[in-house]
N, C-alpha and C positions, 0 to 999 in steps of 0.2 A: 615614697613610693615607686618602684621603677615603670616607665612606662615601657611598652615593646609594641613593634606593628607589626598584624599578623595580616593574611589572608584567607578569606573564606568566599567560596564560590569566584571566584578572582574577584574581591572586593577588600581594598586594604581596609586595618581598622585598627586604631589607636589604642592599647588597652593598659588599665595600670594593672600592675604585678608586684605583690610583695617582694621584696629579697629573697632569692632561693625556692622562689616560685615557680621560675622560668618553663622548669621541666613539664611540672602539671598545667602550667596556662597550655604549653605548644600543645601536650597531646587531648586534652582539653579542646582546643583550638581546630586538630586532626580529625576528632570524631565528629564533629557539625559540620566540619568540611565536608567530610565521606556521608554524612548522613543527609546531607540539602543536597549533596552531590547525583544522590541516589537516588532522589522523591526528582530532582529535575532531571534526569536522565530516562527516569519515568517517561516524562513526556506528559503523563497527566495535570500536573501543576503547574502557573507559567510563573504564575506571582511571585516575586522574592521574600513580601510577608509571609504569605500562605508557609513555600516551602522553608522558614524558618520556625513559622509553630508547630506545623506537623514535623521536623524536625525533631522539637524539643521536648512533645508529646512523647515521640518514639524514642530519646534518651532518657528523660522520667520516664515512661516503663520499663525500660530495662536495669535503671537505675533500683526501683520500685521492687523487680521480681531476684536483686540481686539477694541473698540470705547474710540474714543481719548479727554480728559478733557482739551485741550486748547493747547498751543504751548510753548515753552521756550523761553526765552530773544534772543536768536541764533537764532528764529524762525524754528528749527528744532524740530518738535514733538517728545513727550517724548519716545515714541513705539522705535523712530526711532534711537536716544540721547544711549537709554539703547541698542538698537541693535548693533550699531556702539562700544558700552564698550564691551559688550559681544565680537565683532566680535577680538579686541582686545587681549584680555582675551586669545582667543582661539589661535591665533597669538603666545602669550609670551609662553600660555602653547607647544604650538607643536615646539616651538623653532628650533632648526635644525634637526629633525624628518623630515622637510620638508615640501613642501604643499600636500594639498589633494587632489586638481583637476591637 
């Protein structure tokens, strides 16, 4: 697995990325950075952890609202499978930093 350094809200992170998945990861990072920055810039939330949770909820909601074009063989909708993978990635990235909630 390849490692990539990315920046979200001015903080650097080293993330694992499967070969060929670089563009998708960069797009995800851009989405997260944009969402977190918008929440921070609104000025009502200051704590990075709270901003991350709100951004994750906003992105998950947007993903859930997208039309689904079928189901996978496991019976899980593609959006749900993607969300599960995203949650696992977030948990791996946070590692020993602790839980957000």
